PDB file of N, CA, C and O in Angstrom:
ATOM      1  N   UNK A   1     -29.497  44.603  58.245  1.00  0.00           N
ATOM      2  CA  UNK A   1     -28.295  44.440  57.477  1.00  0.00           C
ATOM      3  C   UNK A   1     -27.300  45.531  57.838  1.00  0.00           C
ATOM      4  O   UNK A   1     -26.159  45.254  58.206  1.00  0.00           O
ATOM      5  N   UNK A   2     -27.730  46.722  57.731  1.00  0.00           N
ATOM      6  CA  UNK A   2     -27.002  47.837  58.021  1.00  0.00           C
ATOM      7  C   UNK A   2     -26.335  47.994  59.319  1.00  0.00           C
ATOM      8  O   UNK A   2     -25.241  48.528  59.499  1.00  0.00           O
ATOM      9  N   UNK A   3     -27.125  47.462  60.227  1.00  0.00           N
ATOM     10  CA  UNK A   3     -26.568  47.350  61.627  1.00  0.00           C
ATOM     11  C   UNK A   3     -25.536  46.468  61.763  1.00  0.00           C
ATOM     12  O   UNK A   3     -24.491  46.764  62.341  1.00  0.00           O
ATOM     13  N   UNK A   4     -25.815  45.127  61.143  1.00  0.00           N
ATOM     14  CA  UNK A   4     -24.777  44.106  61.402  1.00  0.00           C
ATOM     15  C   UNK A   4     -23.363  44.513  60.669  1.00  0.00           C
ATOM     16  O   UNK A   4     -22.257  44.190  61.103  1.00  0.00           O
ATOM     17  N   UNK A   5     -23.588  45.241  59.538  1.00  0.00           N
ATOM     18  CA  UNK A   5     -22.352  45.729  58.828  1.00  0.00           C
ATOM     19  C   UNK A   5     -21.678  46.794  59.621  1.00  0.00           C
ATOM     20  O   UNK A   5     -20.449  46.839  59.678  1.00  0.00           O
ATOM     21  N   UNK A   6     -22.500  47.722  60.283  1.00  0.00           N
ATOM     22  CA  UNK A   6     -21.623  48.772  61.117  1.00  0.00           C
ATOM     23  C   UNK A   6     -20.977  48.064  62.273  1.00  0.00           C
ATOM     24  O   UNK A   6     -19.826  48.403  62.546  1.00  0.00           O
ATOM     25  N   UNK A   7     -21.548  47.136  62.984  1.00  0.00           N
ATOM     26  CA  UNK A   7     -21.195  46.452  64.155  1.00  0.00           C
ATOM     27  C   UNK A   7     -19.863  45.707  63.624  1.00  0.00           C
ATOM     28  O   UNK A   7     -18.859  45.771  64.332  1.00  0.00           O
ATOM     29  N   UNK A   8     -19.824  45.035  62.458  1.00  0.00           N
ATOM     30  CA  UNK A   8     -18.618  44.272  62.058  1.00  0.00           C
ATOM     31  C   UNK A   8     -17.341  45.206  61.660  1.00  0.00           C
ATOM     32  O   UNK A   8     -16.186  44.909  61.968  1.00  0.00           O
ATOM     33  N   UNK A   9     -17.671  46.255  61.009  1.00  0.00           N
ATOM     34  CA  UNK A   9     -16.833  47.381  60.682  1.00  0.00           C
ATOM     35  C   UNK A   9     -16.091  47.942  61.913  1.00  0.00           C
ATOM     36  O   UNK A   9     -14.864  47.972  62.004  1.00  0.00           O
ATOM     37  N   UNK A  10     -17.069  48.441  62.977  1.00  0.00           N
ATOM     38  CA  UNK A  10     -16.643  49.048  64.146  1.00  0.00           C
ATOM     39  C   UNK A  10     -15.746  47.954  64.941  1.00  0.00           C
ATOM     40  O   UNK A  10     -14.773  48.402  65.548  1.00  0.00           O
ATOM     41  N   UNK A  11     -15.945  46.808  64.982  1.00  0.00           N
ATOM     42  CA  UNK A  11     -15.163  45.783  65.834  1.00  0.00           C
ATOM     43  C   UNK A  11     -13.918  45.611  65.195  1.00  0.00           C
ATOM     44  O   UNK A  11     -12.881  45.526  65.853  1.00  0.00           O
ATOM     45  N   UNK A  12     -13.941  45.551  63.873  1.00  0.00           N
ATOM     46  CA  UNK A  12     -12.644  45.199  63.016  1.00  0.00           C
ATOM     47  C   UNK A  12     -11.770  46.173  63.233  1.00  0.00           C
ATOM     48  O   UNK A  12     -10.579  45.898  63.376  1.00  0.00           O
ATOM     49  N   UNK A  13     -12.267  47.574  63.296  1.00  0.00           N
ATOM     50  CA  UNK A  13     -11.375  48.888  63.491  1.00  0.00           C
ATOM     51  C   UNK A  13     -10.875  48.822  64.876  1.00  0.00           C
ATOM     52  O   UNK A  13      -9.701  49.168  65.008  1.00  0.00           O
ATOM     53  N   UNK A  14     -11.601  48.400  66.099  1.00  0.00           N
ATOM     54  CA  UNK A  14     -11.291  48.442  67.391  1.00  0.00           C
ATOM     55  C   UNK A  14     -10.023  47.593  67.539  1.00  0.00           C
ATOM     56  O   UNK A  14      -8.978  47.939  68.089  1.00  0.00           O
ATOM     57  N   UNK A  15     -10.322  46.313  66.897  1.00  0.00           N
ATOM     58  CA  UNK A  15      -9.188  45.015  66.982  1.00  0.00           C
ATOM     59  C   UNK A  15      -8.005  45.332  66.505  1.00  0.00           C
ATOM     60  O   UNK A  15      -6.962  44.847  66.945  1.00  0.00           O
ATOM     61  N   UNK A  16      -8.075  46.309  65.413  1.00  0.00           N
ATOM     62  CA  UNK A  16      -6.837  46.808  64.725  1.00  0.00           C
ATOM     63  C   UNK A  16      -5.884  47.590  65.655  1.00  0.00           C
ATOM     64  O   UNK A  16      -4.659  47.606  65.539  1.00  0.00           O
ATOM     65  N   UNK A  17      -6.544  48.180  66.512  1.00  0.00           N
ATOM     66  CA  UNK A  17      -5.882  48.974  67.588  1.00  0.00           C
ATOM     67  C   UNK A  17      -5.494  48.202  68.886  1.00  0.00           C
ATOM     68  O   UNK A  17      -4.709  48.680  69.705  1.00  0.00           O
ATOM     69  N   UNK A  18      -6.054  47.047  69.022  1.00  0.00           N
ATOM     70  CA  UNK A  18      -6.030  46.343  70.481  1.00  0.00           C
ATOM     71  C   UNK A  18      -6.434  44.918  69.999  1.00  0.00           C
ATOM     72  O   UNK A  18      -7.514  44.784  69.423  1.00  0.00           O
ATOM     73  N   UNK A  19      -5.692  43.943  70.189  1.00  0.00           N
ATOM     74  CA  UNK A  19      -6.077  42.599  69.936  1.00  0.00           C
ATOM     75  C   UNK A  19      -6.949  42.114  70.864  1.00  0.00           C
ATOM     76  O   UNK A  19      -7.691  41.210  70.482  1.00  0.00           O
ATOM     77  N   UNK A  20      -7.062  42.566  72.212  1.00  0.00           N
ATOM     78  CA  UNK A  20      -8.167  42.247  73.017  1.00  0.00           C
ATOM     79  C   UNK A  20      -8.786  43.605  73.472  1.00  0.00           C
ATOM     80  O   UNK A  20      -8.170  44.568  73.930  1.00  0.00           O
ATOM     81  N   UNK A  21     -10.058  43.495  73.266  1.00  0.00           N
ATOM     82  CA  UNK A  21     -10.861  44.757  73.556  1.00  0.00           C
ATOM     83  C   UNK A  21     -10.807  45.129  75.022  1.00  0.00           C
ATOM     84  O   UNK A  21     -10.849  44.198  75.827  1.00  0.00           O
ATOM     85  N   UNK A  22     -10.712  46.487  75.516  1.00  0.00           N
ATOM     86  CA  UNK A  22     -10.424  46.833  76.837  1.00  0.00           C
ATOM     87  C   UNK A  22     -11.921  46.935  77.656  1.00  0.00           C
ATOM     88  O   UNK A  22     -12.322  47.919  78.279  1.00  0.00           O
ATOM     89  N   UNK A  23     -12.533  45.812  77.501  1.00  0.00           N
ATOM     90  CA  UNK A  23     -13.991  45.751  78.294  1.00  0.00           C
ATOM     91  C   UNK A  23     -14.126  44.717  79.065  1.00  0.00           C
ATOM     92  O   UNK A  23     -13.885  43.589  78.634  1.00  0.00           O
ATOM     93  N   UNK A  24     -14.574  44.958  80.452  1.00  0.00           N
ATOM     94  CA  UNK A  24     -14.764  43.914  81.284  1.00  0.00           C
ATOM     95  C   UNK A  24     -16.316  43.609  81.163  1.00  0.00           C
ATOM     96  O   UNK A  24     -17.269  44.386  81.118  1.00  0.00           O
ATOM     97  N   UNK A  25     -16.254  42.078  81.122  1.00  0.00           N
ATOM     98  CA  UNK A  25     -17.719  41.452  81.116  1.00  0.00           C
ATOM     99  C   UNK A  25     -17.449  40.327  82.255  1.00  0.00           C
ATOM    100  O   UNK A  25     -16.602  39.433  82.247  1.00  0.00           O
ATOM    101  N   UNK A  26     -18.446  40.647  83.259  1.00  0.00           N
ATOM    102  CA  UNK A  26     -18.288  39.761  84.373  1.00  0.00           C
ATOM    103  C   UNK A  26     -19.422  39.020  84.855  1.00  0.00           C
ATOM    104  O   UNK A  26     -20.498  39.146  84.271  1.00  0.00           O
ATOM    105  N   UNK A  27     -19.288  38.121  86.037  1.00  0.00           N
ATOM    106  CA  UNK A  27     -20.493  37.400  86.502  1.00  0.00           C
ATOM    107  C   UNK A  27     -20.128  37.482  88.020  1.00  0.00           C
ATOM    108  O   UNK A  27     -19.009  37.578  88.524  1.00  0.00           O
ATOM    109  N   UNK A  28     -21.364  37.421  88.625  1.00  0.00           N
ATOM    110  CA  UNK A  28     -21.371  37.285  90.179  1.00  0.00           C
ATOM    111  C   UNK A  28     -21.046  35.745  90.464  1.00  0.00           C
ATOM    112  O   UNK A  28     -21.590  34.871  89.789  1.00  0.00           O
ATOM    113  N   UNK A  29     -20.211  35.465  91.406  1.00  0.00           N
ATOM    114  CA  UNK A  29     -19.982  34.075  91.655  1.00  0.00           C
ATOM    115  C   UNK A  29     -20.859  33.449  92.726  1.00  0.00           C
ATOM    116  O   UNK A  29     -20.783  32.271  93.078  1.00  0.00           O
ATOM    117  N   UNK A  30     -21.594  34.244  93.149  1.00  0.00           N
ATOM    118  CA  UNK A  30     -22.498  33.756  94.182  1.00  0.00           C
ATOM    119  C   UNK A  30     -21.880  33.375  95.529  1.00  0.00           C
ATOM    120  O   UNK A  30     -20.697  33.668  95.702  1.00  0.00           O
ATOM    121  N   UNK A  31     -22.718  32.600  96.736  1.00  0.00           N
ATOM    122  CA  UNK A  31     -22.153  32.188  97.882  1.00  0.00           C
ATOM    123  C   UNK A  31     -21.693  30.998  98.040  1.00  0.00           C
ATOM    124  O   UNK A  31     -21.628  30.551  99.186  1.00  0.00           O
ATOM    125  N   UNK A  32     -21.241  30.158  96.856  1.00  0.00           N
ATOM    126  CA  UNK A  32     -20.775  29.016  97.117  1.00  0.00           C
ATOM    127  C   UNK A  32     -19.444  28.646  96.144  1.00  0.00           C
ATOM    128  O   UNK A  32     -19.249  29.369  95.167  1.00  0.00           O
ATOM    129  N   UNK A  33     -18.664  27.686  96.373  1.00  0.00           N
ATOM    130  CA  UNK A  33     -17.553  27.601  95.487  1.00  0.00           C
ATOM    131  C   UNK A  33     -18.101  26.818  94.354  1.00  0.00           C
ATOM    132  O   UNK A  33     -18.964  25.945  94.453  1.00  0.00           O
ATOM    133  N   UNK A  34     -17.366  27.315  92.986  1.00  0.00           N
ATOM    134  CA  UNK A  34     -17.748  26.903  91.554  1.00  0.00           C
ATOM    135  C   UNK A  34     -17.425  25.341  91.346  1.00  0.00           C
ATOM    136  O   UNK A  34     -16.357  24.768  91.562  1.00  0.00           O
ATOM    137  N   UNK A  35     -18.432  24.896  90.949  1.00  0.00           N
ATOM    138  CA  UNK A  35     -18.173  23.340  90.379  1.00  0.00           C
ATOM    139  C   UNK A  35     -17.390  23.570  89.281  1.00  0.00           C
ATOM    140  O   UNK A  35     -17.190  24.672  88.772  1.00  0.00           O
ATOM    141  N   UNK A  36     -16.889  22.373  88.872  1.00  0.00           N
ATOM    142  CA  UNK A  36     -16.013  22.372  87.673  1.00  0.00           C
ATOM    143  C   UNK A  36     -16.606  22.634  86.349  1.00  0.00           C
ATOM    144  O   UNK A  36     -15.975  23.126  85.414  1.00  0.00           O
ATOM    145  N   UNK A  37     -17.837  22.286  86.309  1.00  0.00           N
ATOM    146  CA  UNK A  37     -18.768  22.567  85.098  1.00  0.00           C
ATOM    147  C   UNK A  37     -18.970  24.114  84.812  1.00  0.00           C
ATOM    148  O   UNK A  37     -18.896  24.652  83.707  1.00  0.00           O
ATOM    149  N   UNK A  38     -19.266  24.783  86.151  1.00  0.00           N
ATOM    150  CA  UNK A  38     -19.443  26.009  86.166  1.00  0.00           C
ATOM    151  C   UNK A  38     -18.148  26.958  85.791  1.00  0.00           C
ATOM    152  O   UNK A  38     -18.180  27.969  85.090  1.00  0.00           O
ATOM    153  N   UNK A  39     -17.048  26.398  86.410  1.00  0.00           N
ATOM    154  CA  UNK A  39     -15.664  27.176  86.244  1.00  0.00           C
ATOM    155  C   UNK A  39     -15.357  27.114  84.688  1.00  0.00           C
ATOM    156  O   UNK A  39     -14.744  28.032  84.143  1.00  0.00           O
ATOM    157  N   UNK A  40     -15.797  26.020  84.002  1.00  0.00           N
ATOM    158  CA  UNK A  40     -15.393  25.752  82.586  1.00  0.00           C
ATOM    159  C   UNK A  40     -16.227  26.503  81.834  1.00  0.00           C
ATOM    160  O   UNK A  40     -15.833  26.698  80.684  1.00  0.00           O
ATOM    161  N   UNK A  41     -17.486  27.085  82.203  1.00  0.00           N
ATOM    162  CA  UNK A  41     -18.331  27.862  81.467  1.00  0.00           C
ATOM    163  C   UNK A  41     -18.125  29.213  81.681  1.00  0.00           C
ATOM    164  O   UNK A  41     -18.665  30.003  80.906  1.00  0.00           O
ATOM    165  N   UNK A  42     -17.442  29.624  82.592  1.00  0.00           N
ATOM    166  CA  UNK A  42     -17.108  31.154  82.955  1.00  0.00           C
ATOM    167  C   UNK A  42     -15.939  31.406  82.323  1.00  0.00           C
ATOM    168  O   UNK A  42     -15.853  32.515  81.797  1.00  0.00           O
ATOM    169  N   UNK A  43     -14.893  30.575  82.222  1.00  0.00           N
ATOM    170  CA  UNK A  43     -13.664  31.062  81.583  1.00  0.00           C
ATOM    171  C   UNK A  43     -13.917  31.489  80.145  1.00  0.00           C
ATOM    172  O   UNK A  43     -13.513  32.598  79.794  1.00  0.00           O
ATOM    173  N   UNK A  44     -14.479  30.794  79.384  1.00  0.00           N
ATOM    174  CA  UNK A  44     -14.268  31.333  77.936  1.00  0.00           C
ATOM    175  C   UNK A  44     -15.425  32.471  77.622  1.00  0.00           C
ATOM    176  O   UNK A  44     -15.437  33.048  76.534  1.00  0.00           O
ATOM    177  N   UNK A  45     -16.414  32.756  78.671  1.00  0.00           N
ATOM    178  CA  UNK A  45     -17.289  33.778  78.464  1.00  0.00           C
ATOM    179  C   UNK A  45     -17.020  35.055  79.068  1.00  0.00           C
ATOM    180  O   UNK A  45     -17.677  36.013  78.658  1.00  0.00           O
ATOM    181  N   UNK A  46     -16.073  35.251  80.070  1.00  0.00           N
ATOM    182  CA  UNK A  46     -16.114  36.320  81.122  1.00  0.00           C
ATOM    183  C   UNK A  46     -14.653  36.526  81.183  1.00  0.00           C
ATOM    184  O   UNK A  46     -13.842  35.625  80.969  1.00  0.00           O
ATOM    185  N   UNK A  47     -14.332  37.805  81.499  1.00  0.00           N
ATOM    186  CA  UNK A  47     -12.983  38.424  81.898  1.00  0.00           C
ATOM    187  C   UNK A  47     -12.962  38.926  83.280  1.00  0.00           C
ATOM    188  O   UNK A  47     -11.909  39.397  83.711  1.00  0.00           O
ATOM    189  N   UNK A  48     -13.846  38.883  83.904  1.00  0.00           N
ATOM    190  CA  UNK A  48     -14.023  39.356  85.308  1.00  0.00           C
ATOM    191  C   UNK A  48     -15.099  38.775  86.114  1.00  0.00           C
ATOM    192  O   UNK A  48     -16.125  38.393  85.550  1.00  0.00           O
ATOM    193  N   UNK A  49     -14.958  38.674  87.377  1.00  0.00           N
ATOM    194  CA  UNK A  49     -16.005  38.154  88.306  1.00  0.00           C
ATOM    195  C   UNK A  49     -16.096  39.158  89.570  1.00  0.00           C
ATOM    196  O   UNK A  49     -15.214  39.930  89.947  1.00  0.00           O
ATOM    197  N   UNK A  50     -17.295  38.972  90.095  1.00  0.00           N
ATOM    198  CA  UNK A  50     -17.662  39.553  91.426  1.00  0.00           C
ATOM    199  C   UNK A  50     -17.822  38.647  92.452  1.00  0.00           C
ATOM    200  O   UNK A  50     -18.672  37.757  92.411  1.00  0.00           O
ATOM    201  N   UNK A  51     -17.049  38.817  93.381  1.00  0.00           N
ATOM    202  CA  UNK A  51     -17.173  37.892  94.511  1.00  0.00           C
ATOM    203  C   UNK A  51     -17.933  38.466  95.855  1.00  0.00           C
ATOM    204  O   UNK A  51     -17.375  39.251  96.623  1.00  0.00           O
ATOM    205  N   UNK A  52     -18.988  38.081  96.005  1.00  0.00           N
ATOM    206  CA  UNK A  52     -19.901  38.966  96.983  1.00  0.00           C
ATOM    207  C   UNK A  52     -19.312  38.688  98.470  1.00  0.00           C
ATOM    208  O   UNK A  52     -18.878  37.563  98.718  1.00  0.00           O
ATOM    209  N   UNK A  53     -19.296  39.567  99.327  1.00  0.00           N
ATOM    210  CA  UNK A  53     -18.782  39.588 100.472  1.00  0.00           C
ATOM    211  C   UNK A  53     -19.688  40.108 101.560  1.00  0.00           C
ATOM    212  O   UNK A  53     -19.445  41.046 102.319  1.00  0.00           O
ATOM    213  N   UNK A  54     -20.753  39.368 101.520  1.00  0.00           N
ATOM    214  CA  UNK A  54     -21.934  39.752 102.413  1.00  0.00           C
ATOM    215  C   UNK A  54     -21.501  39.404 103.872  1.00  0.00           C
ATOM    216  O   UNK A  54     -20.818  38.404 104.088  1.00  0.00           O
ATOM    217  N   UNK A  55     -21.844  40.114 104.720  1.00  0.00           N
ATOM    218  CA  UNK A  55     -21.206  39.858 106.134  1.00  0.00           C
ATOM    219  C   UNK A  55     -21.948  38.962 106.833  1.00  0.00           C
ATOM    220  O   UNK A  55     -21.427  38.359 107.772  1.00  0.00           O
ATOM    221  N   UNK A  56     -23.285  38.744 106.474  1.00  0.00           N
ATOM    222  CA  UNK A  56     -24.077  37.476 107.200  1.00  0.00           C
ATOM    223  C   UNK A  56     -23.686  36.219 106.673  1.00  0.00           C
ATOM    224  O   UNK A  56     -23.939  35.200 107.314  1.00  0.00           O
ATOM    225  N   UNK A  57     -23.060  36.165 105.507  1.00  0.00           N
ATOM    226  CA  UNK A  57     -22.479  34.908 105.195  1.00  0.00           C
ATOM    227  C   UNK A  57     -21.092  34.653 105.638  1.00  0.00           C
ATOM    228  O   UNK A  57     -20.742  33.491 105.846  1.00  0.00           O
ATOM    229  N   UNK A  58     -20.241  35.677 105.807  1.00  0.00           N
ATOM    230  CA  UNK A  58     -18.849  35.612 106.283  1.00  0.00           C
ATOM    231  C   UNK A  58     -18.968  35.231 108.003  1.00  0.00           C
ATOM    232  O   UNK A  58     -18.237  34.379 108.509  1.00  0.00           O
ATOM    233  N   UNK A  59     -19.882  35.912 108.698  1.00  0.00           N
ATOM    234  CA  UNK A  59     -20.138  35.722 110.149  1.00  0.00           C
ATOM    235  C   UNK A  59     -21.625  35.409 110.352  1.00  0.00           C
ATOM    236  O   UNK A  59     -22.390  36.217 110.878  1.00  0.00           O
ATOM    237  N   UNK A  60     -21.967  34.305 109.950  1.00  0.00           N
ATOM    238  CA  UNK A  60     -23.372  33.806 110.084  1.00  0.00           C
ATOM    239  C   UNK A  60     -23.509  33.430 111.734  1.00  0.00           C
ATOM    240  O   UNK A  60     -24.592  33.573 112.301  1.00  0.00           O
ATOM    241  N   UNK A  61     -22.621  33.066 112.262  1.00  0.00           N
ATOM    242  CA  UNK A  61     -22.636  32.924 113.899  1.00  0.00           C
ATOM    243  C   UNK A  61     -21.795  34.176 114.516  1.00  0.00           C
ATOM    244  O   UNK A  61     -20.709  34.497 114.033  1.00  0.00           O
ATOM    245  N   UNK A  62     -22.274  34.735 115.422  1.00  0.00           N
ATOM    246  CA  UNK A  62     -21.522  36.001 116.126  1.00  0.00           C
ATOM    247  C   UNK A  62     -20.052  35.502 116.476  1.00  0.00           C
ATOM    248  O   UNK A  62     -19.855  34.417 117.023  1.00  0.00           O
ATOM    249  N   UNK A  63     -19.155  36.277 116.158  1.00  0.00           N
ATOM    250  CA  UNK A  63     -17.820  35.730 116.382  1.00  0.00           C
ATOM    251  C   UNK A  63     -17.061  34.822 115.767  1.00  0.00           C
ATOM    252  O   UNK A  63     -15.843  34.707 115.907  1.00  0.00           O
ATOM    253  N   UNK A  64     -17.845  34.091 115.000  1.00  0.00           N
ATOM    254  CA  UNK A  64     -17.033  32.899 114.059  1.00  0.00           C
ATOM    255  C   UNK A  64     -17.011  33.497 112.595  1.00  0.00           C
ATOM    256  O   UNK A  64     -18.078  33.814 112.070  1.00  0.00           O
ATOM    257  N   UNK A  65     -15.943  33.638 112.003  1.00  0.00           N
ATOM    258  CA  UNK A  65     -15.745  33.989 110.870  1.00  0.00           C
ATOM    259  C   UNK A  65     -15.405  32.887 109.866  1.00  0.00           C
ATOM    260  O   UNK A  65     -14.490  32.119 110.162  1.00  0.00           O
ATOM    261  N   UNK A  66     -16.061  32.732 108.690  1.00  0.00           N
ATOM    262  CA  UNK A  66     -15.751  31.904 107.682  1.00  0.00           C
ATOM    263  C   UNK A  66     -15.436  32.508 106.223  1.00  0.00           C
ATOM    264  O   UNK A  66     -16.323  32.722 105.396  1.00  0.00           O
ATOM    265  N   UNK A  67     -14.134  32.746 106.014  1.00  0.00           N
ATOM    266  CA  UNK A  67     -13.804  33.254 104.686  1.00  0.00           C
ATOM    267  C   UNK A  67     -13.358  32.187 103.631  1.00  0.00           C
ATOM    268  O   UNK A  67     -12.630  32.480 102.683  1.00  0.00           O
ATOM    269  N   UNK A  68     -13.856  30.900 103.866  1.00  0.00           N
ATOM    270  CA  UNK A  68     -13.431  29.798 103.059  1.00  0.00           C
ATOM    271  C   UNK A  68     -13.770  30.025 101.705  1.00  0.00           C
ATOM    272  O   UNK A  68     -12.909  30.008 100.826  1.00  0.00           O
ATOM    273  N   UNK A  69     -15.330  30.301 101.407  1.00  0.00           N
ATOM    274  CA  UNK A  69     -15.792  30.459 100.052  1.00  0.00           C
ATOM    275  C   UNK A  69     -15.048  31.683  99.431  1.00  0.00           C
ATOM    276  O   UNK A  69     -14.394  31.534  98.399  1.00  0.00           O
ATOM    277  N   UNK A  70     -15.142  32.850 100.033  1.00  0.00           N
ATOM    278  CA  UNK A  70     -14.619  34.105  99.124  1.00  0.00           C
ATOM    279  C   UNK A  70     -13.120  33.617  98.923  1.00  0.00           C
ATOM    280  O   UNK A  70     -12.646  33.635  97.787  1.00  0.00           O
ATOM    281  N   UNK A  71     -12.398  33.201  99.956  1.00  0.00           N
ATOM    282  CA  UNK A  71     -10.947  32.824  99.692  1.00  0.00           C
ATOM    283  C   UNK A  71     -10.712  31.969  98.268  1.00  0.00           C
ATOM    284  O   UNK A  71     -10.044  32.255  97.275  1.00  0.00           O
ATOM    285  N   UNK A  72     -11.469  30.900  98.554  1.00  0.00           N
ATOM    286  CA  UNK A  72     -11.428  29.729  97.425  1.00  0.00           C
ATOM    287  C   UNK A  72     -11.826  30.592  96.089  1.00  0.00           C
ATOM    288  O   UNK A  72     -11.019  30.432  95.173  1.00  0.00           O
ATOM    289  N   UNK A  73     -12.759  31.348  95.845  1.00  0.00           N
ATOM    290  CA  UNK A  73     -13.367  32.094  94.667  1.00  0.00           C
ATOM    291  C   UNK A  73     -12.065  32.956  94.258  1.00  0.00           C
ATOM    292  O   UNK A  73     -11.660  32.823  93.103  1.00  0.00           O
ATOM    293  N   UNK A  74     -11.421  33.784  95.082  1.00  0.00           N
ATOM    294  CA  UNK A  74     -10.454  34.691  94.905  1.00  0.00           C
ATOM    295  C   UNK A  74      -9.255  33.862  94.294  1.00  0.00           C
ATOM    296  O   UNK A  74      -8.714  34.132  93.221  1.00  0.00           O
ATOM    297  N   UNK A  75      -8.916  32.815  95.129  1.00  0.00           N
ATOM    298  CA  UNK A  75      -7.670  32.117  94.490  1.00  0.00           C
ATOM    299  C   UNK A  75      -7.830  31.627  93.007  1.00  0.00           C
ATOM    300  O   UNK A  75      -6.944  31.750  92.160  1.00  0.00           O
ATOM    301  N   UNK A  76      -9.134  31.023  92.774  1.00  0.00           N
ATOM    302  CA  UNK A  76      -9.587  30.588  91.543  1.00  0.00           C
ATOM    303  C   UNK A  76      -9.340  31.651  90.597  1.00  0.00           C
ATOM    304  O   UNK A  76      -8.502  31.595  89.696  1.00  0.00           O
ATOM    305  N   UNK A  77     -10.169  32.698  90.861  1.00  0.00           N
ATOM    306  CA  UNK A  77     -10.199  33.780  89.735  1.00  0.00           C
ATOM    307  C   UNK A  77      -8.800  34.342  89.440  1.00  0.00           C
ATOM    308  O   UNK A  77      -8.531  34.645  88.277  1.00  0.00           O
ATOM    309  N   UNK A  78      -7.899  34.500  90.410  1.00  0.00           N
ATOM    310  CA  UNK A  78      -6.434  35.003  90.196  1.00  0.00           C
ATOM    311  C   UNK A  78      -5.842  33.997  89.318  1.00  0.00           C
ATOM    312  O   UNK A  78      -5.361  34.280  88.220  1.00  0.00           O
ATOM    313  N   UNK A  79      -5.884  32.713  89.854  1.00  0.00           N
ATOM    314  CA  UNK A  79      -5.252  31.755  89.112  1.00  0.00           C
ATOM    315  C   UNK A  79      -5.573  31.574  87.706  1.00  0.00           C
ATOM    316  O   UNK A  79      -4.854  30.919  86.952  1.00  0.00           O
ATOM    317  N   UNK A  80      -6.859  32.265  87.278  1.00  0.00           N
ATOM    318  CA  UNK A  80      -7.608  31.888  86.141  1.00  0.00           C
ATOM    319  C   UNK A  80      -7.253  33.120  85.218  1.00  0.00           C
ATOM    320  O   UNK A  80      -7.624  33.097  84.045  1.00  0.00           O
ATOM    321  N   UNK A  81      -6.470  34.306  85.767  1.00  0.00           N
ATOM    322  CA  UNK A  81      -6.396  35.577  85.241  1.00  0.00           C
ATOM    323  C   UNK A  81      -7.401  36.468  84.924  1.00  0.00           C
ATOM    324  O   UNK A  81      -7.423  37.285  84.004  1.00  0.00           O
ATOM    325  N   UNK A  82      -8.422  36.183  85.963  1.00  0.00           N
ATOM    326  CA  UNK A  82      -9.720  37.087  85.741  1.00  0.00           C
ATOM    327  C   UNK A  82      -9.536  38.389  86.575  1.00  0.00           C
ATOM    328  O   UNK A  82      -8.836  38.399  87.588  1.00  0.00           O
ATOM    329  N   UNK A  83     -10.154  39.426  86.135  1.00  0.00           N
ATOM    330  CA  UNK A  83     -10.193  40.592  86.936  1.00  0.00           C
ATOM    331  C   UNK A  83     -11.260  40.226  88.100  1.00  0.00           C
ATOM    332  O   UNK A  83     -12.166  39.431  87.848  1.00  0.00           O
ATOM    333  N   UNK A  84     -11.132  40.833  89.403  1.00  0.00           N
ATOM    334  CA  UNK A  84     -11.901  40.671  90.552  1.00  0.00           C
ATOM    335  C   UNK A  84     -12.461  41.845  90.953  1.00  0.00           C
ATOM    336  O   UNK A  84     -11.812  42.886  91.059  1.00  0.00           O
ATOM    337  N   UNK A  85     -13.747  41.735  91.208  1.00  0.00           N
ATOM    338  CA  UNK A  85     -14.297  43.009  92.051  1.00  0.00           C
ATOM    339  C   UNK A  85     -15.048  42.240  93.136  1.00  0.00           C
ATOM    340  O   UNK A  85     -15.571  41.147  92.923  1.00  0.00           O
ATOM    341  N   UNK A  86     -15.073  42.869  94.305  1.00  0.00           N
ATOM    342  CA  UNK A  86     -15.648  42.105  95.588  1.00  0.00           C
ATOM    343  C   UNK A  86     -16.366  43.036  96.461  1.00  0.00           C
ATOM    344  O   UNK A  86     -15.985  44.207  96.434  1.00  0.00           O
ATOM    345  N   UNK A  87     -17.388  42.704  97.270  1.00  0.00           N
ATOM    346  CA  UNK A  87     -18.248  43.356  97.940  1.00  0.00           C
ATOM    347  C   UNK A  87     -19.603  43.257  97.732  1.00  0.00           C
ATOM    348  O   UNK A  87     -20.022  42.553  96.813  1.00  0.00           O
ATOM    349  N   UNK A  88     -20.444  43.940  98.547  1.00  0.00           N
ATOM    350  CA  UNK A  88     -20.059  44.963  99.687  1.00  0.00           C
ATOM    351  C   UNK A  88     -19.935  44.180 100.900  1.00  0.00           C
ATOM    352  O   UNK A  88     -20.435  43.064 101.043  1.00  0.00           O
ATOM    353  N   UNK A  89     -19.219  44.832 101.814  1.00  0.00           N
ATOM    354  CA  UNK A  89     -19.237  44.234 103.242  1.00  0.00           C
ATOM    355  C   UNK A  89     -20.541  44.766 103.935  1.00  0.00           C
ATOM    356  O   UNK A  89     -20.803  44.438 105.092  1.00  0.00           O
TER     357      UNK A  89
END
């Protein structure tokens, strides 16, 4: 009970200084475009996403580059107001 009271008091004090806490909570989007159900689950739960840029996915065949999945993920994340981290190459 003491820990719960402390948490509630600490969060209330932090919220008095900032309506939205300056903390990033993110999820890795993986190597496929998001389904509508997954996108709807991500938005209320996270404020950041990681877009993996694994070279073996971007260039699965030598000399042929496919940026379609990372591009779609980036467009969705930016349009949804999420912070974006990407990599590694």
